[in-house]
RODO-2510 file (C-alpha; in nm, 4 decimals, decimal comma):
residues 343
     n   res          X          Y          Z
     1     m    -7,7036    -4,6994    -3,0992
     2     a    -7,3501    -4,6593    -2,9777
     3     n    -7,2750    -4,6803    -2,6085
     4     m    -7,2651    -4,3167    -2,5027
     5     g    -7,0308    -4,3910    -2,2158
     6     t    -6,7677    -4,5548    -2,4306
     7     e    -6,4354    -4,3772    -2,4055
     8     i    -6,2911    -4,3123    -2,7484
     9     n    -5,9254    -4,4036    -2,7570
    10     r    -5,8510    -4,5604    -3,0933
    11     r    -5,5329    -4,5755    -3,2950
    12     s    -5,5401    -4,3947    -3,6250
    13     l    -5,6505    -4,6184    -3,9085
    14     l    -5,3904    -4,4391    -4,1213
    15     t    -5,1059    -4,6327    -3,9636
    16     g    -5,2205    -4,9434    -4,1448
    17     i    -5,2385    -4,8026    -4,4952
    18     g    -5,0071    -5,0119    -4,7068
    19     a    -4,6962    -4,9048    -4,8873
    20     g    -4,8520    -5,0033    -5,2184
    21     a    -5,0964    -4,7127    -5,2124
    22     i    -4,8227    -4,4688    -5,1136
    23     a    -4,6002    -4,5970    -5,3911
    24     a    -4,8790    -4,5198    -5,6369
    25     t    -4,8275    -4,1518    -5,5640
    26     a    -4,4512    -4,1566    -5,6107
    27     g    -4,4717    -3,9550    -5,9293
    28     c    -4,7260    -3,7054    -5,7944
    29     s    -4,6802    -3,3329    -5,7644
    30     s    -4,4880    -3,1803    -5,4769
    31     v    -4,6391    -2,9390    -5,2269
    32     s    -4,5016    -2,6443    -5,4202
    33     d    -4,6841    -2,7700    -5,7314
    34     l    -5,0100    -2,7401    -5,5352
    35     g    -4,9593    -2,3808    -5,4292
    36     a    -4,7974    -2,4397    -5,0911
    37     s    -4,4408    -2,4948    -4,9842
    38     g    -4,3137    -2,7500    -4,7388
    39     g    -3,9960    -2,8056    -4,5464
    40     g    -3,7193    -2,5693    -4,4425
    41     d    -3,8176    -2,2253    -4,3235
    42     s    -4,0864    -2,1571    -4,5835
    43     g    -4,3858    -2,3073    -4,4031
    44     v    -4,6960    -2,4785    -4,5386
    45     s    -5,0436    -2,3449    -4,6030
    46     m    -5,3547    -2,5542    -4,6639
    47     t    -5,7298    -2,5064    -4,7042
    48     i    -5,9936    -2,7423    -4,5642
    49     a    -6,3189    -2,7107    -4,7598
    50     s    -6,6606    -2,8457    -4,6614
    51     t    -7,0148    -2,8393    -4,7921
    52     f    -7,1377    -2,8289    -4,4304
    53     e    -7,2166    -2,5124    -4,2370
    54     p    -6,9822    -2,3624    -3,9723
    55     g    -7,1648    -2,5172    -3,6744
    56     h    -7,1500    -2,8718    -3,8094
    57     i    -6,9399    -3,1210    -3,6132
    58     l    -6,7150    -3,1889    -3,9144
    59     v    -6,6409    -2,8188    -3,9641
    60     q    -6,5811    -2,7838    -3,5915
    61     t    -6,3331    -3,0702    -3,6198
    62     a    -6,1510    -2,8837    -3,8965
    63     k    -6,1383    -2,5704    -3,6799
    64     n    -6,0011    -2,7719    -3,3898
    65     f    -5,7352    -2,9178    -3,6197
    66     k    -5,6451    -2,5678    -3,7407
    67     e    -5,6024    -2,4326    -3,3875
    68     q    -5,3930    -2,7270    -3,2718
    69     i    -5,1609    -2,7516    -3,5688
    70     e    -5,0967    -2,3778    -3,5958
    71     e    -5,0045    -2,3727    -3,2284
    72     e    -4,8003    -2,6928    -3,2375
    73     s    -4,6093    -2,5881    -3,5510
    74     g    -4,5450    -2,2367    -3,4248
    75     g    -4,7130    -2,1025    -3,7362
    76     d    -4,5114    -2,3175    -3,9772
    77     v    -4,8399    -2,4790    -4,0871
    78     s    -5,1317    -2,2430    -4,1517
    79     v    -5,4858    -2,3600    -4,2241
    80     e    -5,7840    -2,1847    -4,3809
    81     i    -6,1355    -2,3264    -4,3290
    82     s    -6,3857    -2,2828    -4,6137
    83     p    -6,7273    -2,4195    -4,5066
    84     g    -7,0787    -2,3748    -4,6446
    85     g    -7,0236    -2,5258    -4,9884
    86     s    -6,8084    -2,2473    -5,1319
    87     y    -6,6237    -2,5175    -5,3291
    88     g    -6,9453    -2,6980    -5,4231
    89     s    -7,1396    -3,0016    -5,3061
    90     e    -6,9850    -3,2915    -5,1172
    91     d    -6,9126    -3,4902    -5,4335
    92     e    -6,7814    -3,1821    -5,6157
    93     i    -6,5447    -3,1004    -5,3303
    94     g    -6,4248    -3,4605    -5,3292
    95     e    -6,3295    -3,4214    -5,6957
    96     v    -6,1602    -3,0859    -5,6327
    97     v    -5,9467    -3,2406    -5,3570
    98     s    -5,8695    -3,5421    -5,5745
    99     q    -5,7388    -3,3115    -5,8464
   100     g    -5,5374    -3,0976    -5,6033
   101     g    -5,7508    -2,7844    -5,6339
   102     v    -5,7757    -2,7697    -5,2547
   103     e    -5,5614    -2,9519    -5,0000
   104     a    -5,8268    -3,1135    -4,7776
   105     h    -6,1969    -3,1400    -4,7002
   106     a    -6,4233    -3,2233    -4,4073
   107     a    -6,6830    -3,4696    -4,5324
   108     g    -6,8915    -3,7706    -4,4424
   109     s    -6,8098    -4,1184    -4,5698
   110     f    -6,8953    -4,0044    -4,9252
   111     p    -6,5326    -4,0114    -5,0543
   112     y    -6,5410    -4,3883    -5,0164
   113     y    -6,8652    -4,3990    -5,2175
   114     q    -6,6986    -4,1874    -5,4874
   115     f    -6,3624    -4,3578    -5,5097
   116     a    -6,3927    -4,6977    -5,3364
   117     p    -6,7640    -4,7847    -5,3735
   118     e    -6,7142    -5,1569    -5,3277
   119     y    -6,6159    -5,0868    -4,9651
   120     w    -6,8891    -4,8356    -4,8842
   121     f    -7,1125    -5,0873    -4,7089
   122     f    -7,0175    -4,9190    -4,3801
   123     g    -7,2040    -4,6054    -4,4959
   124     c    -7,5306    -4,7857    -4,5684
   125     p    -7,8348    -4,8680    -4,3515
   126     f    -7,8889    -5,1945    -4,1655
   127     v    -7,5314    -5,3209    -4,2113
   128     l    -7,3430    -5,2251    -3,8927
   129     s    -7,5018    -5,2022    -3,5503
   130     d    -7,3048    -4,9364    -3,3600
   131     y    -6,9995    -4,7104    -3,3556
   132     e    -6,7722    -4,9642    -3,1913
   133     q    -6,8445    -5,2085    -3,4732
   134     l    -6,7870    -4,9332    -3,7303
   135     l    -6,4418    -4,8582    -3,5891
   136     s    -6,3590    -5,2258    -3,5591
   137     v    -6,4415    -5,2794    -3,9269
   138     l    -6,2551    -4,9716    -4,0513
   139     e    -5,9442    -5,0524    -3,8470
   140     s    -5,9369    -5,4195    -3,9476
   141     d    -5,6622    -5,5642    -4,1660
   142     q    -5,9195    -5,6549    -4,4331
   143     m    -6,0315    -5,2939    -4,4744
   144     q    -5,6819    -5,1581    -4,5391
   145     e    -5,7529    -5,2296    -4,9053
   146     a    -6,0404    -4,9801    -4,8884
   147     h    -5,8124    -4,7048    -4,7565
   148     n    -5,5518    -4,7926    -5,0194
   149     t    -5,8180    -4,7735    -5,2908
   150     l    -5,9262    -4,4295    -5,1674
   151     i    -5,5658    -4,3127    -5,2061
   152     e    -5,5168    -4,4750    -5,5462
   153     n    -5,8485    -4,3686    -5,7032
   154     g    -5,9260    -4,0529    -5,5084
   155     n    -5,5767    -3,9193    -5,4339
   156     q    -5,6753    -3,8570    -5,0709
   157     r    -5,6554    -4,0196    -4,7296
   158     p    -5,8383    -3,9723    -4,3982
   159     m    -5,6483    -3,7828    -4,1289
   160     g    -5,7851    -3,9682    -3,8274
   161     q    -6,0511    -4,2116    -3,7128
   162     q    -6,4018    -4,1859    -3,8561
   163     i    -6,5980    -3,9356    -3,6477
   164     y    -6,9224    -4,0420    -3,4854
   165     r    -7,1949    -3,8142    -3,6227
   166     g    -7,4867    -3,9913    -3,4594
   167     a    -7,7300    -4,2721    -3,5285
   168     r    -7,9794    -4,1977    -3,8049
   169     h    -8,3459    -4,2338    -3,7137
   170     f    -8,6863    -4,2117    -3,8819
   171     t    -8,9172    -3,9088    -3,8515
   172     s    -9,2869    -3,9248    -3,9374
   173     n    -9,6352    -3,8044    -3,8450
   174     t    -9,7402    -4,1458    -3,7163
   175     p    -9,5526    -4,3783    -3,4798
   176     v    -9,3133    -4,6237    -3,6455
   177     r    -9,2364    -4,9363    -3,4478
   178     s    -9,2123    -5,2026    -3,7193
   179     p    -9,1539    -5,2288    -4,0950
   180     e    -9,5282    -5,2489    -4,1487
   181     d    -9,5557    -4,8920    -4,0225
   182     v    -9,3452    -4,7558    -4,3106
   183     n    -9,5266    -4,9389    -4,5896
   184     g    -9,6106    -4,6914    -4,8627
   185     l    -9,4710    -4,3881    -4,6837
   186     d    -9,2979    -4,1416    -4,9161
   187     l    -8,9546    -4,1259    -4,7542
   188     r    -8,7116    -3,8476    -4,8366
   189     l    -8,3739    -3,9955    -4,9281
   190     p    -8,0617    -3,8647    -5,0996
   191     e    -7,9999    -4,0169    -5,4414
   192     l    -7,7773    -4,2972    -5,3143
   193     e    -7,8753    -4,6189    -5,4873
   194     p    -7,7835    -4,8594    -5,2027
   195     w    -7,9996    -4,6562    -4,9618
   196     v    -8,2880    -4,6513    -5,2082
   197     q    -8,2676    -5,0273    -5,2670
   198     t    -8,2616    -5,1027    -4,8958
   199     w    -8,5543    -4,8802    -4,7957
   200     e    -8,7618    -5,0080    -5,0885
   201     e    -8,7032    -5,3592    -4,9555
   202     v    -8,8231    -5,2503    -4,6118
   203     g    -9,1420    -5,1141    -4,7704
   204     a    -9,1005    -4,7366    -4,7952
   205     s    -9,1315    -4,5374    -5,1171
   206     p    -8,8050    -4,3410    -5,1480
   207     t    -8,8428    -3,9913    -5,2937
   208     p    -8,5430    -3,7730    -5,3871
   209     v    -8,5606    -3,4303    -5,2222
   210     a    -8,2619    -3,1970    -5,1843
   211     l    -8,1561    -3,1524    -4,8241
   212     d    -8,2143    -2,7766    -4,8373
   213     e    -8,5737    -2,8490    -4,9487
   214     l    -8,6405    -3,1090    -4,6797
   215     y    -8,8419    -2,8835    -4,4484
   216     s    -9,0661    -2,7479    -4,7243
   217     g    -9,1067    -3,0950    -4,8720
   218     l    -9,2380    -3,2273    -4,5416
   219     e    -9,4471    -2,9162    -4,4778
   220     q    -9,6136    -2,9320    -4,8219
   221     g    -9,6634    -3,3092    -4,8187
   222     v    -9,4212    -3,3839    -5,1023
   223     v    -9,2848    -3,6517    -4,8677
   224     d    -9,4348    -3,8110    -4,5571
   225     a    -9,1205    -3,8946    -4,3654
   226     s    -8,7458    -3,8438    -4,3404
   227     e    -8,4453    -4,0145    -4,1897
   228     g    -8,1414    -3,8548    -4,0324
   229     g    -7,9433    -3,7907    -3,7193
   230     a    -8,0614    -3,5871    -3,4225
   231     e    -7,8392    -3,2975    -3,5278
   232     q    -7,9999    -3,2820    -3,8731
   233     i    -8,3516    -3,3130    -3,7334
   234     s    -8,2839    -3,0370    -3,4829
   235     s    -8,0943    -2,7984    -3,7100
   236     f    -8,3627    -2,8204    -3,9798
   237     n    -8,6420    -2,7641    -3,7223
   238     l    -8,8190    -3,0800    -3,8353
   239     f    -9,0035    -3,0890    -3,5034
   240     e    -9,2268    -2,8215    -3,6598
   241     v    -9,3388    -3,0482    -3,9460
   242     q    -9,2994    -3,4018    -3,8034
   243     s    -9,4648    -3,5268    -3,4882
   244     h    -9,2679    -3,8477    -3,4214
   245     l    -8,9002    -3,9325    -3,3852
   246     n    -8,8691    -4,3101    -3,4129
   247     l    -8,5375    -4,4469    -3,2842
   248     t    -8,4614    -4,6939    -3,5628
   249     g    -8,0840    -4,6403    -3,5369
   250     h    -8,0510    -4,7878    -3,8852
   251     l    -7,7155    -4,6264    -3,9697
   252     i    -7,4224    -4,4765    -3,7795
   253     a    -7,3364    -4,1563    -3,9651
   254     n    -6,9661    -4,0816    -3,9758
   255     g    -6,7101    -3,8552    -4,1397
   256     n    -6,3507    -3,7365    -4,1405
   257     i    -6,1028    -3,4825    -4,2699
   258     y    -5,9485    -3,6092    -4,5928
   259     i    -5,6168    -3,4720    -4,7188
   260     n    -5,4916    -3,4698    -5,0780
   261     e    -5,2319    -3,7453    -5,1096
   262     s    -5,0008    -3,5562    -5,3454
   263     f    -4,9928    -3,2630    -5,1053
   264     y    -4,9329    -3,4969    -4,8106
   265     q    -4,6466    -3,6810    -4,9817
   266     g    -4,4794    -3,3456    -5,0576
   267     l    -4,4487    -3,2613    -4,6885
   268     d    -4,1441    -3,3544    -4,4866
   269     q    -4,1680    -3,6399    -4,2382
   270     s    -4,2099    -3,4175    -3,9317
   271     q    -4,4990    -3,2303    -4,0958
   272     q    -4,6653    -3,5548    -4,2018
   273     d    -4,6366    -3,6920    -3,8485
   274     m    -4,7736    -3,3718    -3,6988
   275     i    -5,0723    -3,3644    -3,9361
   276     m    -5,1650    -3,7254    -3,8622
   277     e    -5,1165    -3,6985    -3,4856
   278     i    -5,3233    -3,3815    -3,4594
   279     g    -5,5777    -3,5176    -3,7067
   280     q    -5,6218    -3,8208    -3,4828
   281     s    -5,6580    -3,6007    -3,1747
   282     a    -5,9135    -3,3726    -3,3428
   283     t    -6,1269    -3,6573    -3,4772
   284     q    -6,1244    -3,8441    -3,1456
   285     s    -6,2341    -3,5309    -2,9623
   286     a    -6,5105    -3,4640    -3,2154
   287     a    -6,6414    -3,8185    -3,1907
   288     q    -6,6685    -3,7917    -2,8135
   289     t    -6,8370    -3,4504    -2,8367
   290     s    -7,0906    -3,5858    -3,0828
   291     q    -7,1697    -3,8853    -2,8627
   292     d    -7,2080    -3,6671    -2,5551
   293     r    -7,4435    -3,4280    -2,7353
   294     e    -7,6658    -3,6810    -2,9127
   295     q    -7,8931    -3,7727    -2,6210
   296     q    -7,9241    -3,4065    -2,5267
   297     l    -8,0491    -3,3266    -2,8781
   298     i    -8,3017    -3,6110    -2,8652
   299     d    -8,4273    -3,4878    -2,5279
   300     e    -8,4589    -3,1353    -2,6672
   301     l    -8,6609    -3,2615    -2,9635
   302     g    -8,8968    -3,4252    -2,7163
   303     q    -8,9277    -3,0984    -2,5259
   304     q    -9,0065    -2,9233    -2,8550
   305     g    -9,3082    -3,1472    -2,9051
   306     m    -9,1909    -3,4588    -3,0868
   307     e    -9,3020    -3,7925    -2,9495
   308     i    -8,9895    -4,0058    -2,9042
   309     v    -9,0721    -4,3642    -3,0028
   310     e    -8,8171    -4,5827    -2,8268
   311     d    -8,9817    -4,9254    -2,8548
   312     v    -8,8868    -4,9788    -3,2188
   313     d    -8,8435    -5,3411    -3,3259
   314     t    -8,4989    -5,2889    -3,4739
   315     t    -8,4537    -5,6638    -3,5284
   316     a    -8,7630    -5,6714    -3,7498
   317     f    -8,6259    -5,3814    -3,9541
   318     q    -8,2932    -5,5611    -4,0015
   319     k    -8,4735    -5,8756    -4,1148
   320     a    -8,6893    -5,6774    -4,3573
   321     a    -8,3817    -5,5094    -4,5062
   322     a    -8,1739    -5,8294    -4,5174
   323     p    -8,2578    -5,9394    -4,8754
   324     a    -8,1472    -5,6024    -5,0166
   325     v    -7,8340    -5,5952    -4,8011
   326     q    -7,7465    -5,9486    -4,9081
   327     q    -7,8009    -5,8604    -5,2746
   328     l    -7,5741    -5,5562    -5,2438
   329     f    -7,2960    -5,7691    -5,0942
   330     e    -7,3342    -6,0189    -5,3776
   331     s    -7,3488    -5,7651    -5,6604
   332     t    -7,1682    -5,4513    -5,5441
   333     w    -6,9737    -5,4727    -5,2198
   334     a    -6,6521    -5,6460    -5,1226
   335     f    -6,6555    -5,9332    -4,8725
   336     d    -6,9824    -6,0790    -4,7464
   337     l    -7,2011    -5,9821    -4,4534
   338     e    -7,0726    -6,2572    -4,2253
   339     t    -6,7107    -6,1558    -4,2881
   340     v    -6,7907    -5,7906    -4,2173
   341     q    -6,9725    -5,8708    -3,8951
   342     n    -6,6705    -6,0681    -3,7745
   343     m    -6,4129    -5,7993    -3,8511
***
């Protein structure tokens, strides 16, 4: 788990995105082509969509960005927030932004899975150990190619540093301290093939269940266990249907606000600078808020009746997952595990 006392003061990873990716958008539509107008006295309007609900940290980040940029620009830039999946699921919204149907979205790391899948190892379990390592990898020179690929294939770029959304843990009705304890358990997972491969290697039996059916699936015994961050476990009231929260810390969940590249390139330089500076400020603030709140949420889950299992053999889990992780680096992902761990 990330060090909760770590002060977050990182440069924006956007500063390193190469000119090659920007050049790829040279023939793209202007802001006015996308339904907004930039430069001069006309002002700019943009919408930030999200599949997440209004209280989610990523939507709160978007709201913070809206407040800051509307104040800083004196109203020259106006922002509308559209949460709750009004534009569709996370992957559907990613496509809408890519095509210019909406100017930006607040999402997890999924855009990289959609448009730069060979670099999505940072969004998969048992690869990176903590948030500091995540930021170090994403801000490394080697990973600039990933950000360029997101621009080239997805027509979008992140507006700040990846936001810490919390370590993902394992919930169950029996204590889980080692890989042997998950053998044969029906584990709810999203339909993300790298996640499925990895947890199968560890010994669980992954079962696809929609997130909005997670509670009922656990309650009715469709699945035995789940994995997720403290915020998800709390907001879905899983303490009512799961007795144990096992601190496996197998993945650092993260996210960002991603802006359509064609829209961004149609802005004047001062507007671009303002968007990136305020985007960096908003994402840094959100990451710190999320870190500060995580332990409080875990404590609250304990007070609500869950047994918090802290003595998890995380090294044993990493070793159990290692063959699948190694196979994914060989067959799917860029670089190799040793290179990533040294970034």
